[in-house]
C-alpha positions as CSV (number, residue, x, y, z in Angstrom):
1,X,0.1,0.3,-0.1
2,X,1.4,3.4,-1.2
3,X,0.7,5.0,2.2
4,X,3.1,2.7,4.1
5,X,5.7,2.7,1.5
6,X,6.0,6.5,1.3
7,X,5.7,6.9,5.0
8,X,8.8,8.4,6.8
9,X,7.9,5.9,9.5
10,X,5.5,3.1,10.6
11,X,4.1,2.7,13.9
12,X,2.0,-0.2,14.8
13,X,0.4,-1.8,17.8
14,X,1.8,-5.1,19.0
15,X,-1.6,-6.6,18.4
16,X,-1.0,-6.3,14.6
17,X,1.7,-8.4,14.5
18,X,-0.4,-11.1,16.6
19,X,-3.0,-10.8,14.2
20,X,-0.8,-11.1,11.2
21,X,0.4,-14.6,12.4
22,X,-2.8,-15.8,13.8
23,X,-4.3,-15.1,10.3
24,X,-1.8,-17.1,8.7
25,X,-1.9,-20.1,10.8
26,X,-5.6,-20.3,10.6
27,X,-5.3,-20.1,6.6
28,X,-3.1,-22.9,7.0
29,X,-5.3,-24.9,9.4
30,X,-8.6,-24.4,7.2
31,X,-6.8,-24.8,4.0
32,X,-6.4,-21.6,2.5
33,X,-2.9,-21.4,2.1
34,X,-0.2,-23.8,2.4
35,X,2.4,-24.1,5.3
36,X,5.3,-23.1,2.8
37,X,3.3,-20.0,1.3
38,X,2.5,-19.1,5.0
39,X,6.2,-19.2,6.0
40,X,7.0,-16.9,3.1
41,X,4.6,-14.5,4.2
42,X,5.7,-14.6,7.9
43,X,9.2,-14.2,7.0
44,X,7.9,-11.1,4.8
45,X,6.1,-9.5,7.3
46,X,9.2,-10.2,9.9
47,X,11.4,-8.5,7.4
48,X,9.1,-5.4,6.8
49,X,7.9,-5.1,10.4
50,X,11.7,-5.0,11.3
51,X,12.0,-1.4,10.3
52,X,8.7,-0.4,12.0
53,X,8.0,1.2,15.7
54,X,6.2,-1.6,17.7
55,X,4.0,-0.2,20.5
56,X,4.1,-2.4,23.2
57,X,1.1,-3.7,25.2
58,X,2.1,-2.1,28.3
59,X,-0.5,-0.3,30.7
60,X,-0.9,2.8,29.5
61,X,-2.3,1.3,26.2
62,X,-4.4,-1.2,28.2
63,X,-5.5,1.5,30.5
64,X,-6.7,3.7,27.7
65,X,-8.3,0.9,25.6
66,X,-10.5,0.5,28.7
67,X,-11.7,4.1,28.8
68,X,-14.1,5.7,26.7
69,X,-14.0,6.4,22.8
70,X,-15.9,8.7,20.5
71,X,-17.9,5.8,19.5
72,X,-18.1,3.3,22.3
73,X,-19.5,0.5,19.7
74,X,-15.7,-0.1,19.1
75,X,-14.5,-3.8,19.6
76,X,-12.1,-4.9,22.3
77,X,-9.3,-5.6,19.9
78,X,-9.6,-2.4,17.9
79,X,-9.9,-0.2,21.1
80,X,-6.2,-1.5,21.7
81,X,-5.5,-0.6,18.3
82,X,-7.0,2.8,19.1
83,X,-5.2,3.2,22.3
84,X,-1.8,2.3,20.7
85,X,-2.1,4.9,18.1
86,X,-3.0,7.6,21.1
87,X,-0.3,6.5,23.4
88,X,2.1,6.6,20.4
89,X,0.9,10.0,19.2
90,X,1.4,11.4,22.7
91,X,5.2,10.4,22.6
92,X,5.9,10.7,18.9
93,X,3.7,13.6,17.7
94,X,1.4,13.8,14.9
95,X,0.8,11.1,12.9
96,X,-1.7,9.6,10.3
97,X,-3.8,6.4,11.0
98,X,-3.8,3.7,8.8
99,X,-7.2,1.6,8.5
100,X,-10.0,0.1,6.4
101,X,-12.3,-0.9,9.6
102,X,-15.0,1.6,9.8
103,X,-15.5,1.9,13.6
104,X,-11.5,2.4,13.9
105,X,-11.6,5.2,11.2
106,X,-14.5,6.8,12.6
107,X,-12.9,6.9,16.3
108,X,-9.5,8.1,14.7
109,X,-11.1,10.9,13.2
110,X,-13.0,11.8,16.1
111,X,-9.9,11.7,18.2
112,X,-8.0,14.0,15.8
113,X,-5.8,11.9,13.6
114,X,-5.8,12.0,9.9
115,X,-7.1,8.7,8.4
116,X,-5.9,6.8,5.4
117,X,-6.5,6.1,2.9
118,X,-8.6,8.9,2.4
């Protein structure tokens, strides 16, 4: 995606890596991809994400995820993603948020993030 390729830096929640790995494992289990393909994709993710800043799931992120959001229909894991972005922005400064999930996108916009893709 161009937004990732053209960014100066990428910050992700540690949860993102868990979700990606779980998706690959699930796809192998249900026959969606072979183990060989999953291994190649896992290695590619590890290579690319090695240059990213990973926001750990520490107490501040989890406490923020437990608090209210502008639209509280957000699901638990999505709240962790949003909380990770809020905590990262507090220490790193202004940043854009990349998501295709409408609940995350609407909350992020209400929290003052520029949401991509536009």
